[in-house]
All heavy atoms as an XYZ file, in Angstrom:
622
protein
N      -4.103     -3.298    -13.548
C      -5.185     -3.769    -12.712
C      -4.889     -5.219    -12.332
O      -4.342     -5.977    -13.100
C      -6.491     -3.679    -13.476
C      -7.631     -3.283    -12.616
S      -9.221     -3.058    -13.432
C      -8.863     -2.311    -14.964
N      -5.267     -5.565    -11.105
C      -5.074     -6.927    -10.632
C      -6.385     -7.478    -10.068
O      -7.297     -6.765     -9.803
C      -3.965     -6.972     -9.533
C      -4.390     -6.135     -8.335
C      -2.624     -6.527    -10.067
C      -3.484     -6.349     -7.138
N      -6.393     -8.815     -9.915
C      -7.522     -9.498     -9.296
C      -7.060     -9.945     -7.913
O      -5.979    -10.496     -7.780
C      -8.003    -10.707    -10.087
C      -8.592    -10.245    -11.431
C      -9.071    -11.496     -9.310
C      -9.077    -11.378    -12.326
N      -7.911     -9.677     -6.924
C      -7.559    -10.029     -5.545
C      -8.821    -10.565     -4.866
O      -9.933    -10.310     -5.313
C      -6.975     -8.858     -4.784
N      -8.610    -11.251     -3.737
C      -9.729    -11.743     -2.929
C      -9.779    -10.955     -1.648
O      -8.758    -10.755     -0.988
C      -9.565    -13.227     -2.656
C     -10.737    -13.853     -1.913
C     -10.583    -15.341     -1.765
C     -11.800    -15.950     -1.139
N     -11.665    -17.414     -1.045
N     -10.969    -10.491     -1.260
C     -11.126     -9.775     -0.011
C     -11.043    -10.767      1.126
O     -11.769    -11.761      1.166
C     -12.486     -9.023      0.055
C     -12.643     -8.299      1.389
C     -12.632     -8.068     -1.120
N     -10.117    -10.517      2.109
C      -9.965    -11.449      3.225
C     -10.519    -10.920      4.513
O     -10.922    -11.699      5.362
C      -8.504    -11.916      3.363
C      -7.549    -10.745      3.503
C      -8.104    -12.819      2.214
C      -6.145    -11.159      3.818
N     -10.531     -9.596      4.721
C     -11.170     -9.032      5.899
C     -11.207     -7.522      5.837
O     -10.486     -6.896      5.066
C     -10.489     -9.471      7.197
C      -9.142     -8.880      7.460
C      -8.544     -9.372      8.779
O      -8.972     -8.858      9.842
O      -7.685    -10.256      8.751
N     -12.058     -6.925      6.667
C     -12.181     -5.486      6.764
C     -11.066     -4.963      7.657
O     -10.616     -5.672      8.571
C     -13.541     -5.075      7.313
N     -10.617     -3.766      7.399
C      -9.587     -3.120      8.221
C     -10.283     -1.938      8.917
O     -10.880     -1.099      8.251
C      -8.398     -2.620      7.358
C      -7.427     -1.844      8.192
C      -7.725     -3.783      6.654
N     -10.168     -1.871     10.249
C     -10.773     -0.802     11.016
C      -9.746      0.269     11.257
O      -8.663      0.010     11.727
C     -11.350     -1.336     12.333
C     -11.941     -0.196     13.167
C     -12.379     -2.442     12.083
N     -10.095      1.503     10.931
C      -9.213      2.658     11.129
C     -10.018      3.740     11.780
O     -10.957      4.313     11.181
C      -8.661      3.119      9.808
O      -7.884      4.300      9.983
N      -9.738      4.036     13.056
C     -10.536      5.050     13.763
C     -10.122      6.451     13.354
O     -10.916      7.372     13.537
C     -10.395      4.892     15.306
O      -8.994      4.938     15.617
C     -10.966      3.569     15.772
N      -8.928      6.619     12.814
C      -8.491      7.930     12.355
C      -7.890      7.764     10.977
O      -7.061      6.860     10.745
C      -7.430      8.495     13.284
C      -7.970      8.855     14.658
C      -6.914      9.419     15.568
N      -6.124     10.465     14.932
C      -6.221     11.756     15.240
N      -7.077     12.142     16.178
N      -5.491     12.652     14.632
N      -8.261      8.629     10.042
C      -7.703      8.626      8.703
C      -7.833      9.995      8.095
O      -8.544     10.853      8.628
C      -8.326      7.542      7.845
C      -9.818      7.580      7.699
C     -10.303      6.339      6.943
C     -11.810      6.221      6.963
N     -12.268      5.012      6.294
N      -7.148     10.211      7.013
C      -7.141     11.501      6.302
C      -8.584     11.930      6.006
O      -9.441     11.079      5.651
C      -6.340     11.367      5.015
C      -6.030     12.655      4.374
N      -6.896     13.289      3.503
C      -4.933     13.488      4.479
C      -6.361     14.405      3.097
N      -5.166     14.548      3.691
N      -8.875     13.204      6.136
C     -10.242     13.723      5.939
C     -10.831     13.306      4.563
O     -12.010     13.055      4.483
C     -10.254     15.243      6.075
C     -10.071     15.713      7.512
O     -10.239     14.872      8.417
O      -9.717     16.884      7.682
N      -9.995     13.286      3.554
C     -10.518     12.949      2.199
C     -10.911     11.490      2.056
O     -11.502     11.094      1.075
C      -9.491     13.335      1.125
O      -8.356     12.517      1.242
N     -10.574     10.674      3.061
C     -10.886      9.239      3.013
C     -12.187      8.922      3.731
O     -12.566      7.733      3.837
C      -9.738      8.407      3.568
C      -8.487      8.498      2.738
S      -7.189      7.462      3.349
C      -7.879      5.842      3.025
N     -12.914      9.932      4.204
C     -14.203      9.673      4.834
C     -15.147      9.014      3.839
O     -15.243      9.439      2.698
C     -14.826     10.993      5.370
C     -13.989     11.635      6.467
C     -13.756     10.727      7.665
O     -14.675     10.014      8.123
N     -12.545     10.704      8.179
N     -15.806      7.960      4.271
C     -16.730      7.238      3.351
C     -16.060      6.144      2.556
O     -16.720      5.446      1.806
N     -14.740      6.001      2.666
C     -14.015      4.928      1.940
C     -13.688      3.814      2.924
O     -12.959      4.030      3.900
C     -12.736      5.456      1.289
C     -13.084      6.528      0.247
C     -11.948      4.322      0.662
C     -11.869      7.163     -0.395
N     -14.280      2.636      2.709
C     -14.013      1.479      3.554
C     -12.629      0.915      3.161
O     -12.235      0.937      2.011
C     -15.103      0.468      3.283
C     -14.987     -0.822      4.070
C     -16.219     -1.711      3.931
C     -16.525     -2.064      2.498
N     -17.612     -3.060      2.358
N     -11.894      0.408      4.153
C     -10.594     -0.200      3.888
C     -10.738     -1.722      4.030
O     -11.306     -2.211      4.958
C      -9.549      0.316      4.874
C      -9.263      1.801      4.796
C      -8.279      2.212      5.885
C      -8.727      2.198      3.422
N     -10.198     -2.454      3.046
C     -10.274     -3.912      3.053
C      -8.871     -4.514      2.867
O      -8.061     -3.991      2.086
C     -11.186     -4.410      1.914
C     -12.652     -3.972      2.009
C     -13.392     -4.409      0.763
C     -13.309     -4.564      3.233
N      -8.624     -5.622      3.541
C      -7.400     -6.395      3.339
C      -7.650     -7.373      2.210
O      -8.681     -8.059      2.183
C      -7.002     -7.133      4.624
N      -6.715     -7.425      1.265
C      -6.843     -8.282      0.086
C      -5.634     -9.205     -0.057
O      -4.546     -8.873      0.357
C      -6.923     -7.414     -1.175
C      -7.924     -6.251     -1.212
C      -7.725     -5.442     -2.470
C      -9.325     -6.747     -1.101
N      -5.868    -10.325     -0.716
C      -4.784    -11.220     -1.117
C      -4.781    -11.286     -2.628
O      -5.786    -11.717     -3.258
C      -4.982    -12.625     -0.543
C      -3.827    -13.565     -0.884
C      -3.969    -14.892     -0.228
C      -2.807    -15.795     -0.587
N      -2.993    -17.134     -0.040
N      -3.693    -10.838     -3.225
C      -3.563    -10.836     -4.692
C      -3.584    -12.285     -5.180
O      -2.924    -13.178     -4.626
C      -2.259    -10.157     -5.081
C      -2.155     -9.899     -6.553
C      -0.905     -9.136     -6.913
O      -0.250     -8.549     -6.033
O      -0.562     -9.171     -8.110
N      -4.328    -12.539     -6.254
C      -4.525    -13.951     -6.707
C      -3.324    -14.538     -7.432
O      -3.084    -15.724     -7.295
C      -5.753    -13.982     -7.612
S      -7.292    -13.718     -6.722
N      -2.539    -13.735     -8.144
C      -1.429    -14.319     -8.883
C      -0.146    -14.368     -8.062
O       0.596    -15.342     -8.121
C      -1.173    -13.535    -10.174
O      -0.967    -12.176     -9.882
C      -2.332    -13.684    -11.147
N       0.123    -13.349     -7.276
C       1.354    -13.271     -6.479
C       1.194    -13.819     -5.084
O       2.186    -14.212     -4.452
C       1.845    -11.821     -6.409
C       2.134    -11.194     -7.742
C       3.384    -11.704     -8.392
O       4.332    -12.038     -7.661
O       3.411    -11.815     -9.601
N      -0.015    -13.787     -4.579
C      -0.223    -14.238     -3.207
C       0.147    -13.225     -2.141
O       0.174    -13.523     -0.964
N       0.484    -11.995     -2.538
C       0.847    -10.944     -1.616
C      -0.403    -10.280     -1.077
O      -1.472    -10.408     -1.628
C       1.746     -9.881     -2.286
O       1.067     -9.333     -3.396
C       3.063    -10.484     -2.772
N      -0.225     -9.601      0.064
C      -1.330     -8.959      0.724
C      -1.248     -7.449      0.543
O      -0.172     -6.892      0.378
C      -1.345     -9.289      2.215
C      -1.570    -10.758      2.467
C      -0.492    -11.608      2.601
C      -2.829    -11.284      2.566
C      -0.662    -12.976      2.811
C      -3.052    -12.621      2.764
C      -1.946    -13.469      2.898
N      -2.414     -6.780      0.538
C      -2.473     -5.331      0.396
C      -3.722     -4.814      1.073
O      -4.633     -5.585      1.378
C      -2.450     -4.939     -1.070
C      -3.700     -5.284     -1.818
S      -3.812     -4.716     -3.530
C      -2.428     -5.513     -4.255
N      -3.741     -3.519      1.267
C      -4.915     -2.820      1.777
C      -5.423     -1.935      0.643
O      -4.637     -1.263      0.005
C      -4.610     -1.947      2.990
C      -3.947     -2.740      4.095
C      -5.862     -1.233      3.499
C      -4.791     -3.842      4.688
N      -6.736     -1.962      0.377
C      -7.298     -1.132     -0.684
C      -8.541     -0.423     -0.202
O      -9.254     -0.929      0.678
C      -7.627     -1.987     -1.891
N      -8.768      0.760     -0.725
C     -10.024      1.455     -0.463
C     -11.171      0.889     -1.278
O     -10.973      0.345     -2.355
N     -12.363      0.973     -0.724
C     -13.522      0.419     -1.417
C     -14.730      1.341     -1.243
O     -15.102      1.689     -0.120
C     -13.880     -0.943     -0.844
C     -15.172     -1.521     -1.372
O     -15.398     -1.415     -2.586
O     -15.973     -2.033     -0.572
N     -15.318      1.796     -2.346
C     -16.552      2.550     -2.313
C     -17.688      1.783     -3.004
O     -18.797      2.277     -3.102
C     -16.375      3.953     -2.938
C     -15.477      4.804     -2.104
C     -15.892      3.865     -4.357
N     -17.400      0.581     -3.483
C     -18.392     -0.226     -4.204
C     -19.190     -1.163     -3.315
O     -20.229     -1.657     -3.720
C     -17.710     -1.030     -5.313
C     -16.981     -0.247     -6.373
C     -16.320     -1.215     -7.348
C     -17.903      0.699     -7.064
N     -18.681     -1.437     -2.121
C     -19.402     -2.325     -1.198
C     -18.996     -3.788     -1.302
O     -19.807     -4.658     -1.089
N     -17.728     -4.058     -1.604
C     -17.236     -5.438     -1.704
C     -17.250     -6.068     -0.298
O     -17.130     -5.389      0.696
C     -15.826     -5.459     -2.259
N     -17.433     -7.393     -0.278
C     -17.455     -8.093      0.997
C     -16.407     -9.174      1.097
O     -15.803     -9.548      0.091
N     -16.215     -9.684      2.286
C     -15.244    -10.743      2.520
C     -15.577    -11.945      1.676
O     -16.724    -12.364      1.551
C     -15.204    -11.113      4.027
C     -14.298    -12.290      4.267
C     -14.743     -9.906      4.863
N     -14.547    -12.514      1.015
C     -14.696    -13.706      0.153
C     -14.928    -13.393     -1.295
O     -14.843    -14.254     -2.135
N     -15.201    -12.092     -1.616
C     -15.425    -11.746     -3.014
C     -14.111    -11.470     -3.736
O     -13.127    -11.074     -3.116
C     -16.323    -10.480     -3.105
C     -17.752    -10.750     -2.718
C     -18.617     -9.546     -3.019
O     -18.451     -8.481     -2.357
O     -19.491     -9.669     -3.895
N     -14.131    -11.682     -5.039
C     -13.014    -11.363     -5.880
C     -13.238     -9.961     -6.465
O     -14.363     -9.629     -6.840
C     -12.823    -12.389     -7.024
C     -12.385    -13.708     -6.525
C     -13.262    -14.702     -6.148
C     -10.999    -13.972     -6.326
C     -12.856    -15.901     -5.653
C     -10.569    -15.198     -5.858
C     -11.499    -16.148     -5.494
O     -11.055    -17.339     -5.018
N     -12.191     -9.145     -6.479
C     -12.307     -7.748     -6.879
C     -11.228     -7.370     -7.877
O     -10.166     -7.997     -7.896
C     -12.275     -6.807     -5.683
C     -13.494     -7.012     -4.757
C     -11.004     -6.958     -4.874
N     -11.512     -6.332     -8.653
C     -10.505     -5.734     -9.523
C      -9.921     -4.540     -8.787
O     -10.678     -3.730     -8.234
C     -11.134     -5.257    -10.845
C     -11.778     -6.342    -11.692
C     -12.477     -5.676    -12.880
C     -10.742     -7.337    -12.167
N      -8.611     -4.430     -8.767
C      -7.931     -3.393     -8.031
C      -7.033     -2.551     -8.950
O      -6.285     -3.090     -9.763
C      -7.052     -4.011     -6.913
C      -6.377     -2.906     -6.067
C      -7.868     -4.912     -6.030
N      -7.166     -1.267     -8.810
C      -6.323     -0.336     -9.532
C      -5.310      0.250     -8.539
O      -5.687      0.554     -7.415
C      -7.171      0.788    -10.123
O      -6.379      1.672    -10.887
N      -4.042      0.343     -8.962
C      -2.999      0.785     -8.053
C      -2.295      2.038     -8.587
O      -2.328      2.352     -9.775
C      -1.961     -0.324     -7.896
S      -2.633     -1.808     -7.157
N      -1.623      2.746     -7.671
C      -0.868      3.904     -8.042
C      -1.719      5.147     -8.273
O      -2.756      5.333     -7.636
N      -1.279      5.990     -9.243
C      -2.016      7.251     -9.515
C      -3.455      6.994     -9.894
O      -4.329      7.814     -9.583
C      -1.282      8.020    -10.607
C       0.045      8.566    -10.147
O       0.240      8.691     -8.922
O       0.827      8.943    -11.026
N      -3.702      5.909    -10.634
C      -5.091      5.660    -11.058
C      -5.990      5.332     -9.878
O      -7.209      5.510     -9.967
C      -5.140      4.519    -12.098
O      -4.547      3.359    -11.542
C      -4.463      4.898    -13.386
N      -5.433      4.866     -8.773
C      -6.247      4.586     -7.569
C      -6.822      5.907     -7.033
O      -7.951      5.950     -6.575
C      -5.412      3.885     -6.502
N      -6.022      6.959     -7.067
C      -6.519      8.262     -6.588
C      -7.614      8.773     -7.487
O      -8.589      9.374     -6.993
C      -5.366      9.287     -6.498
C      -4.437      9.011     -5.344
S      -3.292     10.388     -5.051
C      -2.179     10.197     -6.427
N      -7.515      8.542     -8.776
C      -8.574      8.966     -9.708
C      -9.855      8.182     -9.425
O     -10.955      8.727     -9.426
C      -8.106      8.769    -11.177
C      -6.959      9.713    -11.494
C      -9.279      9.001    -12.132
C      -6.252      9.405    -12.787
N      -9.702      6.861     -9.105
C     -10.844      6.037     -8.829
C     -11.570      6.494     -7.561
O     -12.786      6.315     -7.423
C     -10.427      4.566     -8.679
N     -10.847      7.122     -6.645
C     -11.449      7.651     -5.426
C     -12.221      8.953     -5.702
O     -12.905      9.448     -4.827
C     -10.376      7.896     -4.354
N     -12.083      9.457     -6.903
C     -12.793     10.672     -7.371
C     -12.378     11.924     -6.605
O     -13.157     12.836     -6.465
C     -14.305     10.451     -7.297
C     -15.079     11.438     -8.112
O     -14.517     11.911     -9.128
O     -16.205     11.789     -7.790
N     -11.172     11.944     -6.084
C     -10.663     13.110     -5.411
C      -9.157     12.901     -5.166
O      -8.623     11.858     -5.459
C     -11.382     13.400     -4.081
C     -11.535     12.176     -3.205
C     -12.402     12.515     -2.014
C     -13.427     11.453     -1.792
N     -14.261     11.638     -0.640
N      -8.531     13.881     -4.662
C      -7.090     13.772     -4.360
C      -6.919     13.045     -3.014
O      -6.558     13.660     -2.012
C      -6.423     15.155     -4.338
C      -6.361     15.802     -5.690
C      -5.517     14.953     -6.664
O      -4.457     14.459     -6.315
N      -5.995     14.826     -7.884
N      -7.201     11.788     -3.039
C      -7.164     10.959     -1.818
C      -5.845     10.191     -1.744
O      -5.428      9.600     -2.719
C      -8.331      9.976     -1.816
O      -9.572     10.727     -1.983
C      -8.438      9.187     -0.552
N      -5.193     10.198     -0.591
C      -3.893      9.527     -0.463
C      -4.019      8.016     -0.342
O      -3.881      7.426      0.736
C      -3.287     10.143      0.801
C      -4.482     10.481      1.636
C      -5.551     10.876      0.659
N      -4.371      7.363     -1.463
C      -4.474      5.881     -1.484
C      -3.601      5.336     -2.600
O      -3.357      5.976     -3.594
C      -5.953      5.420     -1.703
C      -6.818      5.767     -0.532
C      -6.494      5.951     -2.989
N      -3.091      4.142     -2.384
C      -2.239      3.467     -3.365
C      -3.025      2.373     -4.130
O      -2.605      1.948     -5.169
C      -1.020      2.880     -2.688
C      -0.022      2.346     -3.709
O       0.267      3.072     -4.679
O       0.427      1.199     -3.539
N      -4.154      1.953     -3.541
C      -4.946      0.912     -4.195
C      -6.414      1.124     -3.928
O      -6.817      1.446     -2.802
C      -4.533     -0.487     -3.671
N      -7.255      1.040     -4.971
C      -8.704      1.184     -4.851
C      -9.388      0.027     -5.573
O      -8.966     -0.330     -6.699
C      -9.163      2.483     -5.496
C      -8.997      3.721     -4.635
S     -10.015      3.773     -3.148
C     -11.653      4.002     -3.824
N     -10.446     -0.467     -4.979
C     -11.264     -1.485     -5.666
C     -12.118     -0.746     -6.686
O     -12.811      0.204     -6.365
C     -12.130     -2.219     -4.644
C     -11.237     -3.019     -3.713
C     -13.133     -3.114     -5.334
C     -11.920     -3.650     -2.543
N     -12.027     -1.198     -7.944
C     -12.747     -0.545     -9.034
C     -13.796     -1.459     -9.673
O     -14.500     -1.056    -10.569
C     -11.777      0.003    -10.112
C     -10.891      1.095     -9.553
C     -10.920     -1.096    -10.715
N     -13.860     -2.695     -9.200
C     -14.854     -3.628     -9.763
C     -14.989     -4.873     -8.891
O     -14.043     -5.231     -8.189
N     -16.176     -5.457     -8.880
C     -16.410     -6.718     -8.180
C     -16.626     -7.787     -9.235
O     -17.465     -7.628    -10.100
C     -17.625     -6.600     -7.230
C     -17.378     -5.497     -6.178
C     -17.882     -7.929     -6.555
C     -18.524     -5.180     -5.298
N     -15.883     -8.884     -9.164
C     -15.919     -9.961    -10.134
C     -17.124    -10.837     -9.827
O     -17.321    -11.280     -8.695
C     -14.602    -10.784    -10.121
C     -14.672    -11.929    -11.101
C     -13.422     -9.872    -10.408
N     -17.965    -11.118    -10.866
C     -19.177    -11.907    -10.668
C     -18.890    -13.365    -10.408
O     -19.557    -14.003     -9.618
C     -20.114    -11.768    -11.865
C     -20.691    -10.365    -11.993
O     -20.801     -9.665    -10.937
O     -21.040     -9.980    -13.122
N     -17.917    -13.952    -11.137
C     -17.572    -15.365    -11.007
C     -16.091    -15.504    -10.886
O     -15.325    -14.815    -11.545
C     -18.039    -16.145    -12.252
C     -19.500    -16.039    -12.512
N     -20.437    -16.724    -11.769
C     -20.205    -15.322    -13.407
C     -21.660    -16.425    -12.207
N     -21.540    -15.574    -13.227
N     -15.676    -16.447    -10.041
C     -14.225    -16.700     -9.834
C     -13.614    -17.126    -11.198
O     -14.122    -18.106    -11.782
C     -14.033    -17.733     -8.778
C     -12.586    -18.086     -8.544
C     -12.468    -19.167     -7.491
C     -11.463    -20.141     -7.936
N     -11.387    -21.311     -7.071
N     -12.557    -16.466    -11.629
C     -11.905    -16.878    -12.889
C     -11.322    -18.279    -12.732
O     -10.828    -18.667    -11.679
C     -10.798    -15.836    -13.048
C     -11.272    -14.633    -12.315
C     -12.018    -15.188    -11.147
N     -11.351    -19.047    -13.810
C     -10.882    -20.447    -13.780
C      -9.404    -20.591    -13.452
O      -8.971    -21.596    -12.913
C     -11.225    -21.152    -15.087
C     -12.678    -21.341    -15.288
C     -12.989    -22.075    -16.598
O     -12.101    -22.509    -17.292
N     -14.264    -22.207    -16.917
N      -8.601    -19.574    -13.809
C      -7.151    -19.675    -13.623
C      -6.757    -19.482    -12.150
O      -5.579    -19.672    -11.779
C      -6.394    -18.702    -14.487
C      -6.650    -17.251    -14.175
C      -5.852    -16.606    -13.237
C      -7.645    -16.544    -14.801
C      -6.056    -15.268    -12.927
C      -7.827    -15.205    -14.517
C      -7.044    -14.593    -13.569
N      -7.724    -19.167    -11.265
C      -7.397    -18.925     -9.859
C      -7.719    -20.203     -9.095
O      -8.820    -20.723     -9.142
C      -8.229    -17.758     -9.308
C      -7.829    -16.443    -10.010
C      -8.032    -17.621     -7.814
C      -8.680    -15.296     -9.655
N      -6.755    -20.656     -8.310
C      -6.985    -21.831     -7.468
C      -6.914    -21.380     -5.997
O      -6.097    -20.608     -5.614
C      -5.930    -22.934     -7.730
O      -4.653    -22.436     -7.448
N      -7.828    -21.906     -5.197
C      -7.875    -21.547     -3.755
C      -7.205    -22.636     -2.944
O      -7.328    -23.748     -3.147
C      -9.293    -21.342     -3.278
C      -9.844    -19.978     -3.725
O      -9.075    -19.037     -3.794
O     -11.067    -19.914     -3.933
């Protein structure tokens, strides 16, 4: 699991049927600084810090056989001290 910051929403007019109801968000990983796209069913917003699960566990977090590599599994209440913006 990693911590990332939501930087913006990603609009997709067409996606796999099993991804209906899953919002896509662009994230910046806090430790590596790399960018990724993750599915979100929790309602995270731009500027929030989130916990992200990647790989096979991301599909489990989607609660179905959904073709995703990263899913938001938690919203962090307070910015961790080790993260600098």
